[in-house]
C-alpha positions in Angstrom: -57.7 42.8 7.8 -59.1 42.9 11.3 -57.2 44.9 13.9 -54.2 42.9 15.1 -53.4 42.3 18.8 -49.9 42.1 20.4 -49.2 38.9 22.2 -49.3 40.6 25.6 -52.6 42.4 24.9 -54.2 39.2 23.5 -53.1 37.2 26.6 -54.7 39.8 28.9 -57.9 39.9 26.9 -58.5 36.1 27.2 -57.1 35.9 30.8 -54.1 33.6 30.2 -50.3 34.0 30.7 -48.2 35.4 27.8 -46.1 32.3 28.1 -49.2 30.1 27.5 -50.0 32.0 24.3 -46.4 31.9 23.1 -46.4 28.1 23.5 -49.6 27.9 21.3 -47.8 30.0 18.7 -44.6 28.0 18.9 -46.6 24.7 18.6 -48.3 26.0 15.5 -51.8 26.1 17.0 -52.1 29.9 16.7 -50.9 31.9 13.7 -49.3 35.3 14.0 -49.0 38.1 11.4 -45.9 40.2 11.8 -45.7 39.0 15.4 -49.3 39.9 16.2 -52.5 37.9 16.7 -55.7 38.0 14.7 -58.7 38.2 17.1 -60.7 35.6 15.2 -57.8 33.1 15.4 -57.5 33.9 19.1 -61.1 33.0 19.8 -60.8 29.9 17.6 -58.0 28.6 19.8 -59.8 29.7 23.1 -63.5 29.2 22.3 -64.3 28.8 26.0 -63.2 32.4 26.7 -65.7 34.4 28.6 -64.6 38.0 28.0 -66.7 39.4 30.8 -64.9 37.3 33.4 -61.6 38.8 34.4 -61.2 36.9 37.7 -57.9 35.4 36.6 -56.4 38.8 36.0 -57.7 40.1 39.3 -56.3 37.1 41.1 -52.9 37.7 39.5 -52.9 41.4 40.4 -53.8 40.6 44.0 -50.9 38.1 44.2 -48.5 40.6 42.7 -49.5 43.3 45.3 -49.6 41.1 48.4 -46.9 38.5 47.7 -44.4 41.0 46.3 -44.6 43.3 49.3 -45.9 46.1 47.0 -48.0 48.7 48.5 -51.7 48.2 48.1 -53.1 51.0 46.0 -56.4 51.7 44.3 -56.9 51.4 40.6 -57.2 55.1 39.8 -58.1 56.8 36.5 -55.3 58.2 34.4 -54.6 61.9 34.4 -57.7 63.7 33.0 -55.8 65.1 30.0 -54.4 61.7 29.3 -57.8 60.0 29.5 -59.3 62.8 27.3 -56.6 62.2 24.7 -57.1 58.4 24.7 -60.9 58.9 24.4 -60.4 61.4 21.6 -58.3 58.8 19.7 -61.0 56.2 20.1 -63.6 58.8 19.1 -61.8 59.4 15.8 -61.7 55.7 15.2 -65.4 55.4 16.0 -66.3 58.3 13.7 -64.3 56.6 10.9 -66.0 53.3 11.6 -69.5 54.9 11.6 -68.7 56.7 8.3 -67.6 53.5 6.7 -70.7 51.7 8.0 -73.0 54.4 6.7 -71.3 54.1 3.3 -71.8 50.3 3.4 -75.5 50.8 4.2 -75.8 53.2 1.3 -74.0 50.8 -1.1 -76.2 47.9 0.1 -79.4 49.9 -0.4 -78.3 51.0 -3.9 -77.3 47.4 -4.8 -80.8 46.1 -3.7 -82.5 48.8 -5.7 -80.5 48.0 -8.8 -80.9 44.3 -8.3 -84.7 44.7 -8.1 -84.7 46.7 -11.3 -82.6 44.1 -13.0 -84.8 41.2 -11.7 -87.9 42.8 -13.1 -86.5 42.7 -16.6 -85.2 39.1 -16.4 -86.9 35.9 -17.5 -88.7 34.0 -14.7 -85.8 31.6 -14.0 -83.2 34.3 -13.9 -85.5 36.5 -11.7 -85.6 33.7 -9.1 -81.8 33.6 -9.0 -81.6 37.4 -8.5 -84.1 37.2 -5.6 -82.1 34.3 -4.1 -78.9 36.5 -4.4 -80.7 39.3 -2.6 -81.9 37.1 0.2 -78.4 35.6 0.7 -76.9 39.1 0.9 -79.4 40.1 3.6 -78.7 37.0 5.6 -74.9 37.5 5.3 -75.2 41.0 6.7 -76.8 39.8 9.9 -74.3 39.0 12.6 -74.2 35.3 13.3 -74.4 34.2 17.0 -70.8 32.9 16.9 -69.6 36.4 16.1 -70.8 37.8 19.4 -67.6 36.9 21.3 -65.5 38.5 18.6 -67.5 41.8 19.1 -67.1 41.5 22.9 -63.4 41.1 22.3 -63.3 44.3 20.4 -65.3 46.2 23.1 -63.0 45.0 25.8 -59.9 45.9 23.8 -61.3 49.4 23.3 -61.9 49.8 27.0 -58.4 48.7 27.8 -57.0 51.2 25.3 -58.9 54.0 27.1 -57.8 53.0 30.6 -54.4 51.4 29.9 -51.7 52.4 27.4 -49.7 49.6 25.8 -45.9 50.3 25.4 -43.5 48.3 23.2 -39.8 48.6 23.9 -37.1 48.4 21.1 -34.8 46.6 20.5 -35.8 44.1 23.2 -39.4 43.7 22.0 -40.6 43.7 25.6 -44.1 45.0 26.3 -45.8 46.5 29.3 -49.0 48.4 30.2 -49.2 51.9 31.8 -52.0 52.1 34.3 -53.5 55.0 36.3 -51.0 57.8 37.0 -47.9 55.6 36.6 -44.8 57.0 34.8 -43.3 55.0 32.0 -40.4 54.0 34.4 -42.7 53.0 37.3 -44.9 50.9 35.0 -41.9 49.2 33.3 -40.3 48.3 36.6 -43.6 47.0 38.0 -43.9 44.8 34.9 -40.4 43.4 35.6 -38.4 45.1 32.8 -34.8 45.9 33.6 -34.6 49.3 31.9 -31.7 51.7 32.6 -32.4 54.2 35.3 -30.6 55.9 38.2 -32.3 58.3 40.7 -35.8 57.8 39.3 -36.4 61.4 40.3 -35.5 63.4 37.3 -32.0 64.4 38.3 -29.5 62.0 36.7 -30.9 61.5 33.2 -30.1 57.8 33.0 -33.7 56.8 32.2 -33.7 58.4 28.8 -35.7 56.8 26.0 -36.5 57.8 22.5 -40.2 58.0 21.5 -40.6 56.2 18.2 -44.3 56.5 17.9 -47.2 57.5 20.1 -47.8 60.5 22.4 -46.4 61.1 25.9 -47.3 63.6 28.6 -45.0 65.1 31.2 -46.5 64.5 34.7 -43.4 65.2 36.9 -40.9 68.0 36.8 -37.2 67.1 36.4 -34.0 69.0 37.0 -32.0 67.2 34.3 -31.7 69.3 31.2 -32.2 67.7 27.8 -30.4 69.4 24.9 -32.4 70.8 22.0 -30.9 68.0 19.8 -32.2 65.4 22.3 -35.6 66.9 22.3 -35.7 67.1 18.6 -34.8 63.4 18.4 -37.7 62.5 20.7 -35.6 61.8 23.8 -37.6 61.9 27.1 -37.1 60.9 30.7 -39.2 57.8 31.5 -39.4 58.8 35.2 -41.2 62.1 34.3 -43.6 61.1 31.5 -46.5 58.8 31.0 -48.1 57.3 27.9 -51.1 59.1 26.4 -51.8 56.4 23.9 -50.1 53.2 22.7 -46.4 53.9 22.5 -43.3 52.5 21.0 -40.0 53.6 22.7 -36.4 52.8 22.2 -34.5 52.1 25.4 -31.8 49.9 26.7 -32.7 46.9 28.9 -30.1 44.9 30.8 -29.9 41.3 29.6 -27.5 40.1 32.2 -26.1 40.9 35.6 -22.8 42.4 34.3 -24.7 45.1 32.4 -26.0 46.6 35.7 -23.5 49.0 37.4 -22.3 48.4 41.0 -24.2 50.7 43.4 -23.6 51.8 47.0 -26.7 52.9 48.9 -27.3 53.7 52.6 -30.6 51.9 53.2 -32.8 52.1 56.3 -34.2 49.2 58.2 -38.0 49.1 57.7 -38.6 46.1 59.8 -37.2 42.8 61.0 -39.4 39.7 61.4 -38.5 36.3 62.8 -39.4 33.7 60.2 -38.1 30.8 62.2 -35.9 30.3 65.3 -32.7 30.9 63.4 -34.0 32.9 60.4 -34.9 36.5 60.3 -36.5 38.6 57.6 -34.5 41.8 57.1 -36.6 44.4 55.2 -34.6 47.4 54.0 -35.9 50.5 52.2 -33.8 52.7 50.0 -34.2 56.5 49.6 -36.7 57.5 46.9 -33.9 59.1 45.0 -31.4 56.2 45.3 -33.2 53.0 44.4 -31.3 49.8 43.9 -31.3 48.6 40.3 -30.9 44.8 40.2 -32.0 41.6 38.5 -34.0 39.0 40.3 -31.7 36.4 41.8 -28.7 38.6 42.3 -26.9 39.2 45.6 -25.5 42.3 47.4 -23.0 42.9 50.2 -24.5 44.2 53.5 -22.8 46.0 56.3 -24.2 47.4 59.5 -22.0 49.5 61.8 -18.5 48.0 62.3 -19.6 44.5 61.6 -17.8 42.7 58.7 -19.6 42.9 55.3 -21.5 39.8 54.3 -23.0 38.7 51.0 -26.8 37.9 50.9 -29.0 37.1 47.9 -32.0 39.4 47.5 -35.3 37.7 48.3 -37.5 40.4 46.7 -38.7 41.3 43.2 -37.0 44.1 41.2 -40.5 45.3 40.4 -40.5 46.9 43.9 -36.9 48.1 43.9 -37.1 50.4 47.0 -38.1 47.5 49.3 -35.3 45.0 49.6 -35.8 41.7 51.5 -33.2 39.3 52.8 -33.4 36.0 54.7 -30.7 36.2 57.4 -29.8 32.9 59.0 -28.1 32.9 62.4 -24.7 31.1 62.0 -21.4 30.9 63.9 -18.9 33.6 63.2 -21.3 35.9 61.5 -21.4 39.2 63.5 -23.8 40.8 60.9 -26.4 38.1 61.6 -25.9 38.5 65.3 -26.6 42.2 65.0 -29.8 41.5 63.0 -31.1 39.2 65.7 -30.0 41.2 68.7 -29.9 44.9 68.1 -30.8 46.1 64.7 -34.0 48.1 64.8 -36.3 50.1 62.5 -34.6 53.2 61.2 -31.0 51.9 61.5 -28.7 52.3 58.5 -27.4 49.3 56.6 -25.0 49.9 53.7 -25.8 48.0 50.5 -23.2 47.4 47.8 -24.2 45.6 44.6 -25.7 43.9 42.8 -23.6 41.0 41.7 -24.2 37.5 40.2 -25.7 35.9 37.1 -28.4 33.8 38.7 -31.1 35.4 36.6 -34.2 34.5 34.8 -34.1 33.6 31.0 -36.9 36.0 30.3 -37.2 35.1 26.6 -37.9 31.4 27.2 -41.5 30.1 27.1 -40.5 26.8 28.7 -41.8 25.5 32.0 -39.9 27.0 34.9 -38.7 24.5 37.6 -37.2 25.9 40.8 -35.2 23.8 43.3 -34.0 25.3 46.6 -32.3 23.9 49.7 -33.0 25.8 53.0 -32.4 29.5 52.7 -31.5 29.0 49.0 -35.2 29.8 48.8 -34.4 33.5 49.1 -33.0 34.1 45.5 -35.6 31.5 44.2 -38.4 33.6 45.7 -37.0 36.6 43.9 -37.0 34.7 40.6 -40.5 33.4 41.1 -42.0 36.8 41.8 -40.1 38.2 38.8 -41.5 35.5 36.6 -45.0 36.2 37.8 -44.5 39.9 37.2 -43.4 39.2 33.6 -46.0 36.6 33.0 -43.5 34.7 30.9 -44.6 31.1 31.3 -47.7 28.9 31.6 -46.3 26.7 34.3 -44.0 27.1 37.4 -43.0 24.4 39.9 -41.2 24.9 43.1 -39.4 22.1 45.0 -38.2 23.3 48.4 -36.0 21.0 50.4 -35.5 22.0 54.0 -34.4 20.4 57.3 -37.2 19.7 59.8 -36.0 22.4 62.3 -37.0 25.7 60.8 -38.4 23.9 57.8 -40.2 25.8 55.1 -40.3 29.1 56.9 -42.5 30.8 54.2 -44.6 27.8 53.3 -47.8 29.8 53.7 -46.7 32.2 51.0 -45.9 29.3 48.7 -49.3 27.8 49.3 -51.0 31.1 48.7 -49.3 31.3 45.3 -50.5 27.7 44.6 -54.1 28.5 45.7 -54.3 31.7 43.7 -52.5 30.7 40.5 -53.6 27.6 38.5 -50.1 27.4 36.9 -48.1 27.3 40.1 -47.2 24.1 41.9 -45.4 23.7 45.3 -43.7 20.6 46.5 -42.2 20.9 50.1 -39.7 18.2 51.0 -38.1 17.6 54.5 -34.6 16.2 54.8 -32.3 15.9 57.8 -29.6 18.6 58.1 -27.0 15.8 57.9 -27.6 15.3 54.2 -26.3 18.7 53.3 -23.1 17.3 51.9 -24.6 14.0 50.5 -24.8 14.3 46.7 -26.4 10.8 46.3 -29.1 11.5 48.8 -30.0 14.7 47.0 -30.1 12.8 43.7 -32.5 10.3 45.2 -34.8 13.1 46.4 -34.7 14.9 43.1 -36.1 11.9 41.2 -39.5 13.4 41.9 -38.5 16.3 39.5 -37.8 13.7 36.8 -41.1 11.9 37.4 -43.1 15.2 37.4 -41.3 16.4 34.2 -40.5 13.4 32.1 -39.5 15.6 29.1 -36.9 17.8 30.8 -35.9 19.5 27.5 -39.2 21.4 27.9 -38.0 23.0 31.2 -35.7 25.7 32.4 -34.4 24.6 35.9 -33.0 27.0 38.5 -31.2 25.5 41.6 -30.0 27.3 44.7 -28.6 26.0 47.9 -25.9 23.6 49.2 -23.0 22.7 46.8 -24.1 19.1 47.1 -27.5 20.0 45.8 -26.1 21.9 42.8 -23.8 18.9 41.9 -26.7 16.4 42.3 -29.0 18.5 40.1 -26.3 18.8 37.4 -25.5 15.1 37.4 -29.1 13.8 37.6 -31.0 16.3 35.4 -28.5 16.6 32.6 -28.2 12.8 32.6 -32.0 12.6 32.1 -32.1 14.9 29.1 -32.0 18.4 30.4 -29.7 20.5 28.1 -26.8 22.1 30.0 -27.8 25.6 28.9 -31.3 25.2 30.5 -29.8 24.5 33.9 -29.0 27.6 36.0 -27.1 27.1 39.2 -27.2 29.6 42.0 -25.6 30.2 45.4 -24.1 27.5 47.7 
């Protein structure tokens, strides 16, 4: 059988989202063998694929780096020893393939010789049949034009294996790629996985994983001491090791908010930026050795100086866990917000306690993702959207952002950038008077556009954040129009 491809690798090869490929599998259009895809079947379903064109992947990487606030970095080669090991593995495969090919050529030559000898001793009619058999064999051994794309797929897959290691995580069945000089932990977090970790600096030992198969290489020293029994069992620290070749590891991944421990971190203000007259972006940065582990959509408690602690949802992706963003709205009787607007400056300390909350992405669902936000309810929704993009879990995302005319859609340029760069992202801005904030019926009227855009709501997962009246309206309208209760996730009022 031809070499099989994991769903994630197959999606990257043809330049589509993993969610889109999973939908094809679920609908029966694409077969799998033990959870993997046959290259020939992949090209049959996507015959228009141009393997030399990776513009979609490049677009997605640019969006991840700019929209997520991640630092721009060059795509560098892996560690020389790692690259040499990967090339050595491919070299062994190539040598084996060449030996097999040489054997096939020898068998073919021997067969033709024996067939010619046999044909010479046959009657005229039988001799013609033997010659026809020989001609058929020669034709069959010549690659047909339609096989070219299949060979290009194999070439591109080999290149990916030399430059990028593929990692499968048990028991969650998640997958991610290790690029450049990334550690296993860095690569997993960037891909949106919620693996266990603490300091990410080799001191606490919380990022332990067991290597099931494949080879790793230590690229960072660590102070945490693994026992001889742990070493013998294949236990490693993900923050200190990278993948030499394709890897299978066993590691725990949080499936819900309550599985992540409460953390208290003294973060520094990196910058503040006015997004609207009454909304400020607060950008905090944690110490390198004390990053905040959280799920997209969760919230934390912030406190600066003697001001009263206040809860705010995170507006950033856990794939960049050191850089925490919050959308702080100026409101009466909120001393923390006053401090952000009036006196908080770069370098000041803000205490962070959290995370909390269960407003999190259903990562195992291939359904269309629909996000609905009112005003600054966009903050946790933004975190969810960026996390969904990092995971590449669906083939379609749609954001409906309702906001009052005053400060309006204070990050509309970001949403339009997503829509411009990603074919599967749609943005619908909607303006409503501030007075409707408690009007359930008015919200239900406005949300009819969601029903019109998605007539089969059972194919969607819907996430709603904002005013209590919006949450109530979404529940009444959408579940009444066929959305299963378990596919509606309500966030913060």
